[in-house]
Every structure is written in C-alpha cells, then in structure tokens.
C-alpha positions as semicolon CSV with decimal commas, in nm:
position;residue;x (nm);y (nm);z (nm)
1;M;0,642;3,115;17,572
2;P;0,449;3,435;17,486
3;P;0,471;3,522;17,115
4;E;0,613;3,869;17,187
5;L;0,896;3,725;17,394
6;T;0,966;3,469;17,123
7;R;0,984;3,747;16,865
8;Q;1,227;3,952;17,073
9;L;1,446;3,651;17,150
10;L;1,464;3,583;16,778
11;W;1,566;3,943;16,714
12;A;1,830;3,921;16,988
13;A;1,973;3,608;16,827
14;L;1,970;3,766;16,481
15;L;2,139;4,084;16,599
16;G;2,394;3,886;16,798
17;G;2,473;3,675;16,493
18;Y;2,498;3,986;16,278
19;V;2,744;4,154;16,516
20;V;2,963;3,843;16,543
21;G;2,950;3,816;16,164
22;V;3,079;4,172;16,132
23;L;3,362;4,096;16,374
24;L;3,470;3,795;16,169
25;L;3,417;3,940;15,823
26;T;3,629;4,247;15,890
27;W;3,922;4,011;15,835
28;L;3,854;4,070;15,465
29;P;3,910;4,448;15,455
30;Y;4,212;4,399;15,681
31;R;4,372;4,161;15,431
32;W;4,273;4,389;15,142
33;M;4,433;4,695;15,305
34;V;4,753;4,517;15,407
35;A;4,789;4,369;15,058
36;R;4,780;4,723;14,919
37;G;5,053;4,852;15,143
38;V;4,861;4,987;15,441
39;E;5,055;4,935;15,763
40;P;4,896;4,651;15,963
41;I;4,836;4,871;16,270
42;R;4,661;5,134;16,056
43;A;4,448;4,861;15,899
44;V;4,356;4,749;16,250
45;Y;4,241;5,099;16,344
46;Y;4,040;5,136;16,024
47;N;3,877;4,803;16,102
48;R;3,793;4,911;16,457
49;K;3,594;5,200;16,318
50;I;3,424;4,975;16,066
51;V;3,321;4,753;16,358
52;H;3,204;5,061;16,551
53;M;2,971;5,169;16,274
54;A;2,864;4,843;16,108
55;A;2,818;4,647;16,432
56;G;2,760;4,896;16,713
57;G;2,586;5,161;16,505
58;I;2,346;4,943;16,310
59;A;2,261;4,733;16,615
60;S;2,191;5,050;16,816
61;L;1,948;5,179;16,554
62;V;1,759;4,849;16,550
63;V;1,720;4,828;16,929
64;P;1,433;5,080;16,969
65;L;1,251;4,929;16,673
66;V;1,232;4,569;16,792
67;F;1,268;4,560;17,173
68;T;1,014;4,670;17,431
69;D;1,255;4,694;17,726
70;F;1,628;4,699;17,790
71;W;1,685;4,352;17,932
72;L;1,763;4,163;17,612
73;P;1,992;4,438;17,473
74;L;2,171;4,443;17,810
75;I;2,221;4,066;17,808
76;A;2,337;4,069;17,446
77;G;2,578;4,356;17,514
78;L;2,727;4,181;17,816
79;A;2,762;3,859;17,615
80;L;2,956;4,050;17,348
81;T;3,170;4,205;17,622
82;A;3,251;3,856;17,750
83;L;3,329;3,733;17,397
84;T;3,572;4,014;17,315
85;A;3,733;3,991;17,660
86;A;3,779;3,615;17,622
87;A;3,946;3,670;17,286
88;H;4,208;3,885;17,461
89;L;4,251;3,667;17,769
90;L;4,254;3,321;17,611
91;G;4,474;3,390;17,310
92;W;4,193;3,404;17,054
93;R;4,263;3,766;16,970
94;M;4,106;3,873;16,643
95;Y;4,420;4,050;16,524
96;W;4,245;4,230;16,239
97;F;4,075;4,465;16,488
98;Q;4,204;4,376;16,835
99;T;4,549;4,469;16,965
100;P;4,751;4,347;17,265
101;E;4,813;4,710;17,369
102;N;4,458;4,777;17,485
103;A;4,112;4,627;17,521
104;N;3,915;4,925;17,393
105;D;3,683;4,697;17,196
106;V;3,580;4,532;17,525
107;K;3,508;4,871;17,682
108;F;3,301;4,971;17,378
109;A;3,077;4,666;17,421
110;L;3,051;4,713;17,798
111;M;2,967;5,082;17,781
112;W;2,714;5,013;17,506
113;A;2,532;4,757;17,720
114;L;2,538;4,959;18,042
115;S;2,442;5,294;17,891
116;V;2,148;5,157;17,691
117;A;2,011;4,979;17,998
118;L;2,070;5,268;18,240
119;L;1,927;5,544;18,022
120;W;1,630;5,336;17,909
121;G;1,553;5,246;18,268
122;L;1,586;5,604;18,399
123;L;1,446;5,803;18,107
124;G;1,194;5,552;17,975
125;D;1,278;5,632;17,613
126;P;1,472;5,385;17,394
127;W;1,584;5,651;17,145
128;L;1,746;5,865;17,413
129;A;1,895;5,544;17,553
130;I;2,087;5,468;17,234
131;L;2,213;5,823;17,179
132;P;2,553;5,783;17,355
133;S;2,597;5,456;17,166
134;L;2,540;5,636;16,837
135;Y;2,809;5,885;16,933
136;L;3,043;5,594;17,008
137;A;2,958;5,416;16,685
138;F;2,925;5,686;16,421
139;G;3,084;5,992;16,582
140;D;3,396;5,823;16,716
141;G;3,398;5,599;16,409
142;V;3,424;5,892;16,168
143;T;3,676;6,058;16,399
144;G;3,911;5,760;16,382
145;I;3,882;5,718;16,006
146;V;3,956;6,087;15,943
147;R;4,258;6,088;16,173
148;N;4,389;5,762;16,032
149;A;4,359;5,893;15,677
150;L;4,503;6,241;15,740
151;I;4,746;6,195;16,030
152;R;4,830;5,836;15,927
153;R;4,861;5,708;16,284
154;R;4,651;5,676;16,598
155;S;4,625;6,026;16,739
156;K;4,391;6,271;16,910
157;H;4,424;6,546;16,650
158;P;4,138;6,801;16,676
159;I;4,047;6,754;16,308
160;G;3,880;6,433;16,416
161;N;3,669;6,614;16,676
162;L;3,547;6,857;16,413
163;F;3,415;6,572;16,201
164;M;3,273;6,403;16,510
165;L;3,073;6,713;16,596
166;V;2,937;6,732;16,242
167;V;2,806;6,376;16,282
168;C;2,690;6,391;16,645
169;L;2,523;6,730;16,661
170;P;2,234;6,649;16,423
171;L;2,195;6,309;16,590
172;G;2,165;6,467;16,933
173;W;1,924;6,740;16,824
174;S;1,695;6,521;16,613
175;I;1,674;6,226;16,851
176;G;1,631;6,458;17,149
177;A;1,348;6,639;16,970
178;Q;1,185;6,310;16,873
179;A;1,191;6,188;17,232
180;M;1,041;6,508;17,378
181;P;1,047;6,867;17,248
182;D;1,242;7,014;17,539
183;M;1,517;6,754;17,500
184;A;1,636;6,878;17,159
185;L;1,876;7,128;17,311
186;W;1,997;6,877;17,569
187;G;2,052;6,624;17,294
188;A;2,269;6,876;17,111
189;L;2,457;6,957;17,432
190;S;2,521;6,588;17,488
191;A;2,677;6,574;17,140
192;V;2,905;6,866;17,225
193;A;3,005;6,705;17,556
194;A;3,081;6,373;17,386
195;T;3,291;6,548;17,121
196;L;3,492;6,744;17,377
197;V;3,585;6,447;17,597
198;E;3,674;6,217;17,306
199;R;4,023;6,366;17,294
200;Y;4,115;6,246;17,643
201;E;4,224;5,919;17,798
202;F;4,322;5,857;18,160
203;G;4,495;5,524;18,184
204;P;4,228;5,254;18,153
205;I;3,956;5,521;18,122
206;D;3,946;5,560;17,745
207;D;3,729;5,763;17,511
208;N;3,461;5,490;17,501
209;V;3,407;5,539;17,873
210;L;3,434;5,919;17,867
211;I;3,200;5,968;17,570
212;T;2,936;5,746;17,729
213;L;2,960;5,909;18,071
214;A;2,961;6,266;17,939
215;A;2,670;6,218;17,700
216;S;2,465;6,017;17,950
217;G;2,527;6,274;18,224
218;V;2,404;6,562;18,007
219;L;2,092;6,370;17,903
220;L;2,010;6,279;18,263
221;L;2,066;6,638;18,373
222;G;1,840;6,765;18,098
223;A;1,565;6,522;18,190
224;A;1,593;6,617;18,556
225;L;1,580;6,992;18,488
226;G;1,313;6,953;18,223
C-alpha cells in the first residue's frame, strides 16, 4: 500500500474514532446538566450543539489539512450517517443527544458527507468544500446554544440567526478569500444565505439540509460566474 494512502487511512481512522468518542462522551455533560436541574430535553439540545462543534466542526477543519481528495471523508461521513441512523432504527438511541421526535443528527452527518464531496469535486478546493459544514457546525451550533439559553426551549427565534451571522460571515469571507480572491464576496453571501434559511423547516427538510443547499448553491454560482 502506498505510504500516502496509508497515512490518509490512518487519519480517517483517527478522525472517525475521535467523532465517535465525542458522541459517547457527551453523556457526561448531559448527566451534569440534568443533575443541576436542566430539563432533559434542553440538555439534549445543548449536547446536539456540542456535537455539532466538537465533532463536525473540528473534523471539518482537519479535512483539508490531511486529505488529498474527497473519497475518504465521503466514506467516513456516510459511515457516521449509517451509525447514527442505526442507533435510531435498532433501539440503540444515544438519548443524551438523539431524540425519537426527529433524526436531525443523521441528516447532519449525511449533508456533511455529501456537501464536502460535491463541492470538492466541482470546485477543486477543499477549503471551499468544508464551508457549508462549518456553517452547520459552528454557526448553527452557536445559534442553538443562544436560543436554548435565552428562550429556554427549542425555537427559531431570530436572536439565534444574529449570532449565527456573526460566526458565519467572517468564516465565509476569509475562507472564500483564501481559496481565490474573487470568492471572498461569494463566501460572505453564502454565509448570509445559510443564516437566512436556518429559520425554516419543511417537514423532513430541516435546517441541516437547507443550510447546506443554500450555502453550496451560492458557492457554485459564484464559481460559475467568476
């Protein structure tokens, strides 16, 4: 096996183990919050955002640094999608961040895998490829924490979108500029689009899907026009 492939397989295994470790270890903050009087469902939603940032966000940032193409991230993302889906379907639900009401965690993993692969394949730049995933991880993560703390329930209050824009706008501008100078503005526009659509859900089409589609569409449009 070529040394470079061996190195990337090792990184894929390490990142996969890290993400699964985050999923399991978030049982600890769940127990800590519940023991201090936080409603279990609110603790679940805090934990979801911890998973967004600690698992999805950190893994996204590592991807362009260690992988030379999108195939291993795609496979790893689909494997995580299968794992979280199996937890729902087979009665292994990780109750400290998964709920029977929805499978948003599964959609997060699926959209992460598909968007990274699609954008990397079409745009040829790994940093642009992870941009929608960063919005999902850090932007939507901060949004949920702010709403949970201030509104004290799962909601789509606009205060969350304000904080999301504060997080996403510099990410979009700086990563767009790093990829290619004329993509800075389109990166910023993708952040605005992601922030605007986060407030909406249409049945099974949740904010994970809408954020990814909106941000990816703006980036692809910018690359085409540029």
